[in-house]
C-alpha positions in Angstrom: 212.9 130.5 149.1 216.2 128.8 150.0 215.9 127.7 153.6 219.6 127.0 153.7 222.7 127.6 151.7 224.3 124.2 152.4 227.4 123.7 150.2 227.3 127.2 148.7 230.6 129.1 148.8 229.9 132.8 149.3 232.6 135.4 149.0 231.7 138.3 151.3 233.6 141.5 150.6 233.5 144.5 153.0 234.6 147.9 151.9 235.0 151.2 153.6 231.5 152.3 154.4 232.1 151.6 158.0 228.7 152.9 159.3 227.0 149.8 157.9 229.3 147.2 159.5 227.1 146.8 162.6 224.2 145.8 160.3 226.3 143.8 157.8 228.3 141.5 160.1 225.1 139.9 161.6 224.1 138.9 158.0 227.4 137.1 157.6 226.5 135.1 160.8 223.0 134.4 159.3 224.5 133.0 156.1 226.8 130.8 158.1 223.9 129.6 160.2 222.1 128.7 156.9 225.0 126.5 156.0 227.1 128.7 153.7 230.8 128.6 153.6 231.6 132.3 153.8 235.0 133.5 152.5 235.6 136.9 154.1 237.4 139.6 152.1 238.2 143.2 153.1 239.4 146.2 151.2 242.6 147.8 152.4 240.7 150.5 154.2 238.2 148.2 155.8 241.0 145.9 157.0 243.3 148.6 158.4 241.4 151.6 159.6 240.0 152.3 163.0 237.0 154.7 162.9 234.4 156.1 165.1 232.3 153.0 164.3 234.9 150.6 165.7 238.4 149.2 165.7 239.6 147.3 162.6 241.0 144.5 164.8 237.7 144.0 166.5 235.8 143.6 163.2 238.5 141.3 161.9 238.4 139.1 165.0 234.5 138.9 164.9 234.3 138.1 161.2 237.0 135.4 161.4 235.3 133.9 164.4 231.9 133.8 162.6 233.2 132.4 159.4 236.1 130.2 160.7 238.1 131.5 157.7 241.0 134.0 157.6 240.1 137.3 155.9 241.6 137.9 152.5 243.1 141.4 152.6 245.7 141.5 149.9 245.5 141.6 146.1 247.8 138.6 145.9 245.5 136.5 148.1 242.4 137.7 146.2 243.6 136.8 142.7 243.3 133.0 143.0 239.6 133.2 143.9 238.5 132.7 140.3 241.1 130.2 139.1 240.7 128.0 142.2 236.8 128.4 142.0 236.7 129.4 145.7 233.3 131.1 145.4 229.9 130.3 143.9 228.6 133.8 144.4 230.1 136.9 145.9 228.6 139.9 147.6 230.2 143.3 148.2 228.4 144.6 151.3 228.9 147.5 152.0 229.9 148.5 148.5 231.4 152.0 148.9 231.2 154.6 146.1 234.9 154.2 145.6 234.7 150.5 145.1 231.6 150.8 142.7 233.4 153.4 140.7 236.5 151.2 140.4 234.4 148.2 139.3 232.4 150.2 136.8 235.7 151.5 135.2 237.7 148.2 135.5 240.2 149.6 138.0 241.6 146.6 139.9 243.9 147.9 142.6 242.4 146.7 145.9 241.7 143.3 147.4 238.0 144.0 147.0 238.2 144.8 143.3 240.6 141.9 142.6 238.3 139.5 144.4 235.3 140.7 142.3 237.2 140.5 139.0 238.7 137.1 139.8 235.2 135.8 140.8 233.5 137.2 137.7 235.9 135.3 135.4 233.8 132.2 136.1 230.5 133.9 135.0 229.2 133.7 138.6 226.9 136.3 140.2 228.2 139.4 141.9 225.9 141.1 144.4 226.4 144.8 145.1 225.0 146.4 148.4 225.6 150.1 147.7 226.4 152.5 150.5 227.6 155.9 149.4 227.1 159.6 150.1 227.2 160.4 146.4 225.0 157.7 144.9 222.5 160.2 143.6 225.2 162.5 142.2 228.7 161.7 141.1 228.4 157.9 141.5 225.0 157.6 139.8 226.8 157.1 136.5 228.9 154.2 137.9 225.9 152.5 139.5 224.1 152.8 136.1 227.1 151.1 134.4 227.0 148.2 136.9 223.2 147.8 136.6 223.7 147.2 132.9 226.5 144.6 133.4 226.0 140.9 133.1 226.2 138.9 136.4 225.8 142.0 138.6 222.8 142.1 141.0 221.9 144.8 143.6 220.6 144.5 147.1 217.6 146.8 147.3 218.5 150.3 148.4 217.0 153.7 149.2 218.0 157.2 150.1 219.9 157.2 153.4 218.7 160.5 154.9 216.9 162.7 152.3 217.0 165.7 154.6 220.6 165.9 155.7 222.2 163.8 153.0 220.0 164.1 149.9 222.4 162.3 147.5 223.3 159.4 149.9 222.0 155.9 149.3 222.2 152.8 151.4 221.2 149.1 151.0 218.7 147.4 153.2 220.6 144.6 155.1 217.4 142.7 155.6 217.5 141.9 151.8 221.0 140.4 151.7 220.1 136.7 152.0 217.1 137.1 149.7 219.1 139.0 147.1 221.8 136.2 147.1 219.1 133.6 146.7 217.7 135.4 143.6 221.1 136.1 142.2 222.0 132.4 142.4 219.2 131.8 140.0 220.3 134.7 137.8 217.5 137.0 138.8 217.4 140.6 140.2 215.2 140.8 143.3 212.5 143.4 143.0 211.7 146.1 143.9 215.3 147.3 143.7 214.5 150.8 144.9 212.8 151.0 148.3 
């Protein structure tokens, strides 16, 4: 087990599954405490929308304070990530169904998808932390595509609430650091399904 991430440049992408931000942001803090240089990236929706889960500006301020880095939130600013080798590994947490569908079908029209595409050009690992209400229905095909792609790794996930949301899946934030550790070695942490 890696006790620290000293010298490791981690791109941390947040997309619009806002309900998981309160569990995801503390993991950014944990990575920083373990020595990682975290480059924060947000999708348009994550960066701009206030929701019942919090105000965008509050999330932005907190993330920038934790990482001591400005958030990348435009396609133009995300594009140089690969050419400039700004990241050793990247995680999309939460990875919304919309973002996973775009990655699975090579649709690059947000800062999140551009960051991932640019990062992958260097054959580095991309970690996906799925959080979507249609993971066991319409988005299952896209998740399957990503599971079969080189350099893609998944944070273990489970059904969110099988009674009221039977097709919803969500990653377990407690596995974020461990999944990154495994992905740095080119391995998928197991079990993937909790």
